[in-house]
Residue, then its C-alpha position, 0 to 999 in steps of 0.5 A: m500499500k502506499t499510506a499507512i492506514p492510520d494516515i489515510l485515515g488521518n488524512l481523509g478528504e472531502s471528496e474520500y469521506t463521500v467514498l466512504s460515507s456512501a459504502y457505510c450507508k449502501l451497506q447498513e442498506l444490505r446490512e437491513h434486508l439481509a435481516r428482513m430477508h433471513d427473517g422472513y425465513l425464519l418465520d415463515g420458512t419461505p426463502p426470499t424471491f429473485d426479486r429479493v435476492e436480485a436487489a441485494r446482489i445490485l447494492m452490495e455491486e454497488v457498493f464495493g464497485e465504490v468501494e473497491a475503485y477507492v481502494l485501488a486507488l491507493a494501493e501499489p500496482g501489484d498488491d494484493v489488498c484483501v490478503g490476510y481478509r480471505k477465508a480458507a475454501 
């Protein structure tokens, strides 16, 4: 990475803050959406509809795109920014 994480957080500009807060809000919305699907399944055993799953997927793609563009802009070419965060298969 070009800059250490504490340095990045300490030097966030307005545009970076906007990207991170937007991603946070969308993740919060996605968490609530998934919780509703989960709770609905537990209550009556009916799996979520395709439309509900598709809405969650679209929202996740939006969040991922915002965060990916921001994180990759900070990374050196060839850096694996997810090293240490991947779960074993």
